[in-house]
C-alpha positions in Angstrom: 99.4 40.7 -9.5 101.2 37.5 -11.4 100.3 35.1 -9.1 96.5 36.4 -8.8 96.5 36.0 -12.7 98.8 32.6 -13.1 95.7 30.5 -12.7 93.9 31.5 -15.9 96.5 29.9 -17.7 95.1 26.5 -16.7 94.2 24.8 -20.2 97.3 26.2 -21.6 100.1 25.7 -20.0 100.8 22.8 -22.6 101.3 25.1 -24.9 103.3 27.7 -22.9 105.8 25.4 -22.2 105.9 24.0 -25.9 106.3 27.4 -26.8 109.1 28.8 -24.7 111.2 25.1 -26.0 110.3 26.4 -29.5 111.4 30.2 -28.8 114.7 28.5 -26.9 115.1 26.5 -29.6 115.1 28.9 -32.5 117.4 31.3 -30.7 120.1 28.8 -30.0 119.9 27.8 -33.8 120.9 31.2 -35.0 123.1 31.8 -32.8 125.1 28.8 -34.1 125.0 30.1 -37.5 127.5 32.8 -37.1 130.0 30.2 -36.0 129.4 28.0 -38.9 129.9 30.6 -40.8 133.4 32.1 -39.2 134.3 28.3 -39.7 133.9 28.5 -43.5 136.0 31.6 -43.7 138.7 30.5 -41.5 138.8 27.0 -42.1 137.1 26.1 -45.7 138.1 29.3 -47.5 141.5 29.7 -46.2 142.7 25.9 -47.0 140.7 25.8 -50.2 138.5 22.9 -49.2 135.1 23.0 -51.2 134.1 19.8 -49.8 134.1 21.6 -46.2 132.3 24.7 -47.4 129.6 22.6 -48.8 129.3 20.2 -46.0 129.0 23.0 -43.2 126.7 25.7 -45.7 124.3 22.6 -45.8 124.7 22.0 -42.1 123.7 25.8 -42.1 120.8 25.7 -44.1 119.5 23.0 -42.1 119.7 24.7 -39.0 118.1 27.8 -40.5 115.0 25.8 -41.7 114.6 24.0 -38.2 114.9 27.8 -36.5 112.0 28.6 -39.1 110.2 25.7 -38.3 110.7 26.7 -34.0 109.7 29.9 -34.6 106.9 29.7 -36.8 105.7 26.7 -34.1 106.4 29.6 -31.5 104.4 32.3 -33.0 101.5 29.8 -33.1 101.6 28.2 -29.7 101.9 32.2 -28.4 98.9 33.4 -29.8 96.9 30.2 -28.9 98.1 30.6 -25.4 97.9 34.2 -25.3 94.3 34.5 -26.9 93.0 31.6 -24.5 94.4 33.0 -21.3 92.8 36.6 -22.2 89.4 34.7 -22.8 90.0 33.3 -19.3 90.5 36.6 -17.9 87.7 38.3 -19.5 85.1 35.4 -18.4 86.5 35.4 -14.8 85.8 39.1 -14.8 82.6 39.6 -16.1 81.3 36.3 -14.0 82.6 38.4 -11.0 81.1 41.4 -11.9 77.6 39.7 -12.2 77.8 38.9 -8.5 78.5 42.4 -7.9 75.7 44.6 -6.1 74.7 47.7 -7.4 77.1 49.3 -5.1 79.9 47.4 -6.3 79.2 48.7 -10.1 79.1 52.1 -8.6 82.4 52.0 -6.9 84.0 51.2 -10.4 81.8 53.3 -13.0 80.6 51.1 -15.7 82.6 52.6 -18.3 85.8 51.5 -16.2 84.4 48.0 -16.0 84.1 47.8 -20.1 87.5 49.3 -20.4 89.2 46.6 -17.7 87.4 44.0 -19.8 88.6 45.2 -23.1 91.7 47.0 -23.0 92.8 46.2 -20.2 92.4 42.5 -20.9 94.2 43.0 -24.5 97.2 44.5 -23.3 97.7 41.7 -20.4 97.3 39.0 -23.4 99.4 40.7 -25.8 102.3 41.2 -23.0 101.8 37.2 -22.5 102.2 36.5 -26.3 105.2 38.5 -26.6 106.8 37.2 -23.4 107.1 33.9 -24.7 108.7 35.5 -27.8 110.9 38.0 -26.6 111.0 37.1 -22.7 112.3 34.0 -23.8 114.3 34.5 -27.0 116.2 37.7 -26.1 117.7 36.2 -22.6 118.5 32.7 -24.4 120.1 35.1 -27.4 122.0 37.3 -24.7 123.7 34.9 -22.5 124.4 32.3 -25.5 126.2 35.5 -27.7 128.0 36.3 -24.4 129.5 32.8 -23.9 130.3 32.4 -27.7 131.6 36.0 -28.0 133.8 35.0 -24.8 135.1 31.6 -26.3 136.3 33.7 -29.5 138.0 36.4 -27.6 138.3 37.1 -24.1 139.9 40.3 -24.4 137.5 41.9 -27.1 134.7 41.0 -25.0 135.7 43.7 -22.4 133.8 46.2 -24.3 130.7 44.9 -22.8 131.6 45.9 -19.4 131.3 49.4 -20.4 127.8 48.9 -22.9 125.9 46.5 -20.6 125.7 48.7 -17.3 125.0 51.8 -19.7 122.0 49.5 -21.2 120.7 48.4 -18.2 120.7 51.9 -16.2 119.1 53.2 -19.4 116.3 50.8 -19.0 115.7 51.1 -15.3 115.5 54.9 -15.9 112.8 54.5 -18.5 110.7 51.7 -16.7 111.1 53.8 -13.3 109.3 56.8 -14.8 106.8 55.3 -17.6 104.9 53.5 -15.0 103.0 55.8 -13.6 102.3 57.4 -16.9 100.7 54.2 -18.2 98.4 53.9 -15.2 97.4 57.5 -16.1 96.9 56.5 -19.5 94.2 53.9 -18.5 92.5 56.3 -16.2 92.2 58.7 -19.3 90.7 55.9 -21.1 88.4 55.3 -18.8 87.3 58.9 -18.9 86.9 59.0 -22.4 84.8 55.7 -22.2 82.3 57.4 -20.1 81.3 60.3 -22.0 80.9 58.3 -25.2 78.6 56.0 -23.0 76.7 58.7 -21.6 76.3 60.5 -24.9 75.1 57.2 -26.8 72.4 56.4 -23.7 71.1 59.8 -23.7 71.4 60.3 -27.8 67.9 61.7 -27.4 68.4 63.9 -24.4 71.5 65.4 -26.2 69.6 66.4 -29.4 66.7 67.2 -27.8 68.5 70.1 -26.2 70.8 70.6 -28.7 73.5 70.1 -27.0 75.6 68.2 -29.7 78.5 70.9 -29.4 79.0 70.6 -26.0 79.4 66.9 -25.9 81.8 67.3 -28.9 83.4 69.6 -26.8 83.8 67.4 -23.6 84.4 64.6 -26.0 87.6 66.7 -27.4 88.8 67.1 -23.7 88.7 64.0 -22.6 90.4 63.0 -26.0 92.9 65.4 -25.8 93.7 64.4 -22.1 94.3 60.7 -23.5 96.6 62.2 -26.3 98.2 64.4 -23.6 99.7 61.3 -21.3 100.0 58.9 -24.4 102.4 61.4 -25.8 103.9 61.6 -22.2 103.8 58.0 -21.4 105.7 56.9 -25.0 107.8 59.9 -25.3 110.1 57.7 -23.1 109.9 54.8 -25.8 110.6 57.4 -28.3 113.7 58.8 -26.8 114.8 55.4 -25.6 115.6 54.4 -29.3 117.7 56.3 -30.5 120.3 56.3 -27.1 120.1 53.1 -27.3 121.2 53.2 -31.3 124.0 55.6 -30.1 125.6 53.2 -28.0 125.1 50.1 -30.1 126.8 52.2 -33.1 129.8 53.2 -30.1 130.0 49.6 -29.3 130.2 48.3 -33.0 132.9 51.0 -33.5 135.0 49.9 -30.7 134.8 46.7 -31.9 135.9 47.2 -35.2 138.9 49.6 -33.8 140.2 47.3 -31.3 139.3 44.3 -33.4 140.8 45.4 -36.5 144.0 45.8 -34.3 144.1 42.1 -33.1 143.6 40.9 -36.7 146.2 42.7 -38.0 148.4 41.7 -35.1 147.8 38.4 -36.0 146.2 37.7 -32.2 142.8 37.3 -33.8 141.5 35.6 -37.2 139.3 37.5 -39.9 136.7 34.8 -39.9 136.6 35.1 -35.6 136.1 38.8 -35.9 133.1 38.9 -38.4 131.7 36.1 -35.9 132.1 38.2 -32.7 130.8 41.5 -34.7 127.5 39.1 -35.4 127.6 38.1 -31.7 128.2 41.5 -30.6 124.9 42.9 -32.9 122.7 40.1 -31.3 123.7 40.6 -27.5 122.9 44.5 -28.0 119.8 43.6 -30.0 118.4 41.1 -27.6 118.7 43.9 -24.8 116.9 46.4 -26.8 114.2 43.5 -27.4 114.2 43.0 -23.1 114.0 46.6 -22.9 111.0 47.0 -25.1 109.5 43.8 -23.4 109.9 45.8 -20.3 108.3 48.8 -21.1 105.3 46.7 -22.8 105.1 45.1 -19.5 105.2 47.9 -17.1 101.9 49.1 -19.0 100.5 45.3 -19.0 101.5 45.4 -15.2 99.0 48.6 -14.8 96.2 47.0 -16.6 96.8 43.9 -14.7 96.6 45.5 -11.1 93.0 47.0 -12.5 91.8 43.6 -13.5 93.0 42.2 -10.0 90.9 45.0 -8.3 87.4 44.0 -10.3 88.2 39.9 -9.5 89.5 40.7 -5.8 86.4 43.2 -4.9 84.4 41.7 -2.0 80.7 41.8 -3.8 78.7 43.4 -1.0 75.5 41.2 -1.6 76.5 37.4 -1.3 75.0 33.6 -0.3 77.0 32.8 2.4 74.7 33.0 5.2 72.1 31.2 2.8 70.0 28.1 3.0 70.4 26.4 -0.8 67.2 24.6 0.1 65.0 27.3 1.1 62.5 28.7 -1.2 60.2 31.4 -1.2 56.6 30.0 -0.1 54.9 33.2 0.0 54.4 37.0 -0.2 54.5 38.0 3.1 57.3 41.1 3.4 58.2 42.5 6.9 60.4 45.3 7.4 61.4 45.4 11.0 63.3 48.6 12.3 65.2 48.8 8.9 68.0 51.6 8.4 70.0 52.5 5.0 72.4 54.5 3.6 74.0 54.3 0.2 77.7 55.2 1.8 78.9 53.7 5.2 80.5 57.2 5.4 77.6 59.1 4.9 76.3 61.0 8.0 72.3 60.7 6.8 70.1 57.6 6.6 68.5 57.3 3.3 65.9 55.3 5.2 65.5 55.3 8.9 63.3 52.9 11.1 60.9 51.6 8.7 58.9 48.9 10.4 55.5 47.3 8.1 53.9 44.3 7.6 52.6 43.5 4.4 50.5 40.4 4.1 50.6 38.0 1.1 48.2 38.6 -1.8 48.1 42.6 -0.4 48.4 45.2 -2.9 50.1 47.9 -1.7 51.1 51.7 -3.3 53.8 54.0 -2.2 53.6 57.6 -2.9 56.2 60.1 -1.9 57.9 63.1 -3.4 61.3 62.9 -5.1 63.6 61.7 -3.1 61.6 60.2 -0.2 63.4 56.7 -1.0 60.5 55.0 -2.4 62.4 53.2 -4.4 65.6 52.6 -2.3 62.9 50.8 0.3 61.7 48.3 -2.7 65.0 47.7 -3.7 65.9 46.2 -0.5 62.8 43.3 -0.9 65.1 41.5 -3.5 68.4 42.2 -1.9 69.5 44.7 -5.2 70.7 46.5 -1.8 71.4 45.3 1.7 69.9 47.0 5.1 72.3 48.6 7.1 70.6 48.0 10.1 67.4 46.0 10.8 65.9 43.0 8.5 63.7 42.9 5.7 61.7 39.3 5.7 60.1 37.9 2.5 57.8 34.7 2.9 58.4 34.8 6.8 62.6 34.8 6.4 65.0 37.3 6.5 66.2 37.9 2.8 69.8 36.9 3.6 68.7 33.3 4.5 67.9 32.8 0.9 69.9 32.5 -2.0 69.9 35.2 -4.6 69.0 33.2 -7.1 66.0 32.0 -5.3 64.9 35.0 -3.7 65.0 36.5 -7.2 63.4 34.0 -8.6 60.5 34.6 -5.8 60.3 38.2 -6.7 59.9 40.3 -10.0 60.6 44.0 -10.4 59.8 46.4 -13.0 62.0 49.4 -12.6 61.5 52.9 -13.1 64.4 52.7 -15.7 62.8 50.3 -18.4 65.2 47.5 -20.1 64.6 45.9 -23.1 67.5 43.5 -24.7 68.3 43.4 -28.8 66.6 40.6 -30.1 62.4 40.1 -30.7 59.6 40.7 -28.4 59.6 36.8 -27.7 63.2 36.4 -26.6 62.6 39.6 -24.0 59.4 37.8 -22.6 61.0 34.6 -22.2 63.4 36.1 -19.6 60.0 35.6 -17.6 59.3 32.3 -18.3 62.2 29.9 -20.8 59.3 27.6 -20.9 56.3 29.5 -21.7 54.0 28.8 -24.4 52.7 31.0 -26.7 49.1 31.1 -25.1 50.6 32.0 -21.9 53.1 34.6 -23.4 49.8 36.0 -24.9 47.9 36.4 -21.9 50.6 38.3 -19.5 50.8 40.6 -23.0 46.9 41.1 -22.4 47.5 41.5 -18.5 49.7 44.2 -19.2 47.7 45.4 -21.9 50.4 44.9 -24.3 48.3 43.0 -26.6 46.6 46.2 -28.0 49.9 47.1 -30.0 51.4 43.7 -30.4 48.4 42.7 -32.8 49.1 45.6 -34.9 52.8 44.2 -35.8 53.0 42.6 -38.9 55.5 40.2 -36.8 54.0 39.9 -33.5 55.7 38.2 -31.0 59.0 38.0 -33.4 59.0 41.6 -34.2 62.9 42.6 -33.9 63.2 45.4 -31.1 66.4 46.8 -31.9 68.8 47.9 -29.7 67.5 48.2 -26.4 64.2 48.6 -27.9 64.1 51.2 -30.3 61.3 50.3 -31.9 59.0 50.8 -29.3 58.0 53.5 -28.0 58.9 54.6 -23.8 54.6 53.1 -22.7 54.8 50.2 -25.2 58.1 49.5 -23.7 56.9 49.7 -19.8 53.9 47.3 -20.6 56.1 44.7 -22.5 58.6 45.0 -19.0 55.4 44.4 -17.0 54.3 41.2 -19.1 57.7 39.7 -18.7 57.7 40.3 -14.9 54.1 38.8 -14.7 55.7 35.5 -16.7 57.7 35.0 -13.5 54.2 34.1 -11.9 56.2 36.0 -8.5 55.5 35.7 -4.6 55.9 39.7 -5.0 55.8 41.8 -7.9 57.2 45.5 -7.9 56.7 48.0 -10.1 58.5 50.9 -9.2 56.8 53.9 -11.2 56.6 51.5 -14.1 53.2 52.7 -15.4 54.3 56.5 -15.6 54.5 56.7 -19.6 51.1 55.0 -19.8 47.4 56.9 -19.7 45.2 56.4 -16.6 43.1 54.3 -18.3 45.4 51.7 -19.6 46.9 52.0 -15.8 43.9 51.1 -14.4 43.6 48.1 -17.0 46.6 46.8 -15.8 45.5 47.0 -11.8 42.8 45.5 -12.7 44.5 42.2 -14.6 46.5 42.2 -11.3 44.1 41.7 -9.3 42.2 39.4 -11.3 45.5 37.2 -12.3 47.5 37.5 -9.5 45.2 37.1 -6.5 47.8 35.8 -4.1 50.9 38.0 -5.2 52.1 40.8 -2.9 51.9 44.1 -5.5 53.7 46.7 -4.5 53.0 50.1 -6.7 55.4 52.6 -6.5 53.7 55.5 -8.1 53.6 59.5 -8.5 49.8 59.3 -9.3 47.4 58.9 -6.2 45.0 57.5 -8.8 47.2 54.0 -9.3 47.2 53.3 -5.7 44.3 54.6 -4.3 42.4 51.2 -4.4 44.9 49.6 -2.7 44.6 47.7 0.3 47.6 49.7 1.7 49.4 52.9 1.1 52.1 53.9 2.4 53.4 57.9 2.2 57.0 58.4 2.3 58.8 61.5 3.5 62.6 62.0 3.7 63.7 58.3 4.1 60.8 57.3 6.5 57.3 56.0 6.2 55.1 59.2 7.4 51.8 58.1 7.2 50.1 54.3 6.3 46.4 53.1 5.4 43.6 53.0 3.2 42.8 56.2 0.9 40.2 56.7 2.6 41.8 56.4 5.9 44.8 58.8 4.7 42.3 61.5 3.4 41.4 62.1 6.9 44.8 61.7 8.8 47.7 62.6 6.4 47.8 66.5 5.3 50.7 65.2 3.1 48.6 62.6 1.3 45.2 64.9 1.1 47.6 68.1 -0.6 49.1 65.5 -3.1 45.5 64.3 -4.0 43.4 67.5 -3.7 46.6 69.4 -6.1 46.3 66.3 -8.6 42.2 66.2 -9.0 42.7 70.2 -9.1 44.9 69.6 -12.0 42.9 66.9 -13.7 39.8 69.5 -13.3 41.8 72.1 -14.8 42.7 70.0 -18.0 39.0 68.9 -18.4 
């Protein structure tokens, strides 16, 4: 894991190196102070030498100031390096997520990816910051203090032969058992974020079904699970502190007992005993610091593994076989014995042996019942999913021969779930063409029949949409998404049930605009209403993942029972409604 994350320290390695030097220097200077103090007691005070006391005292002040400067520098450098490292990891992780196919994202879940980008990265960067301070300071203090204690009294230092193994054993036990709990803790955080995300995304559904109490109950359950997991994880930490304090207290008592006898017997000077006390405390505190950092590191390792999982995940759809110079020249679309399944281990095909030829400029309607794979079929054209078997071609070339950027520049897709981003209407439309002029923006809006409501808005195209387009209705949102797609001037335009929220008259106007404004563009219209596709050049009837029939409206009325039943039931509904 460390090897995988180490490259993201690039640009901050000098700061890490300088921070480590400052932390080490701070620790060494602090540990020289007790020795100077013992010299004041044993030499200056014992001999009544005021000049020696003042000189040594001044030396201690200078060492303390130097230690302070190095401590402040170490803290500042650690913060700079830690935050920079975290920013690099987040950027790399986010860029990786952008390369994921839908299947990759579904494997992790959106909530888990958010946790890995935020909570997990924060934990790892905090560990780097603490590590630069404590993991350098504590070992330096431990080794230096142990050496200084040995130089003062080799005999009294034998106390550490009992203490150090006890502390090391305690640290090992805690780290051994706390690791799995921290992994479970991050998983519980994912589950909690999932509930929050679903609730906020579907807040209108929750309120319309009066399910607030049920959602609160779900949140409480996940929150309680997170609390219980955290309590189990941190119970080891809480238990560790008093045990270490007990060991430290016993060690100090042993040193006082034995050291007092040595001083009384003349085998040790009182100043040396004072210095030994200080060094013993430093040794024990440094061990405690190492133990605390190791426990933080245990959680960080769990978080780091989750980050590395994202960074090492291989996107299912790549440009490995693509020609960078190839662009979509026309809207010809071909399906050559295409089979598709969402999960490789699934026994059933979602699409089975689809063979189609659609000429550039054609308008193709796609009908079928729920679950008949209409959306799946059109999603293979811009490679949102990859065909499991067979080949999908656009513009006379297999879609795998294009880079994804080139292919998707040549295709525009308006999905079932219409998505607008926070900002103005103008900013959202410019996704289609960043260089579009005012006239082009309004022309696209007129083609999508969005001008009808835009002209009534005081700020027109500069109207702020709010988060996710909450300031417009479902039908208005659909029309803005269609206008955005039109601005791309695509070779292939896919409308995946994207006029379901507009009335039939507006739907007819939009289709008429397509015929006039996009004559060379291939239009694929997935719809539930027969009236939305009955004037198409070709209509596909999907049934259980296969093309059950294809032809014009008149041909299908004669030859396809499924199509005829759908048409007659909808016409009957219109008559009853009339």
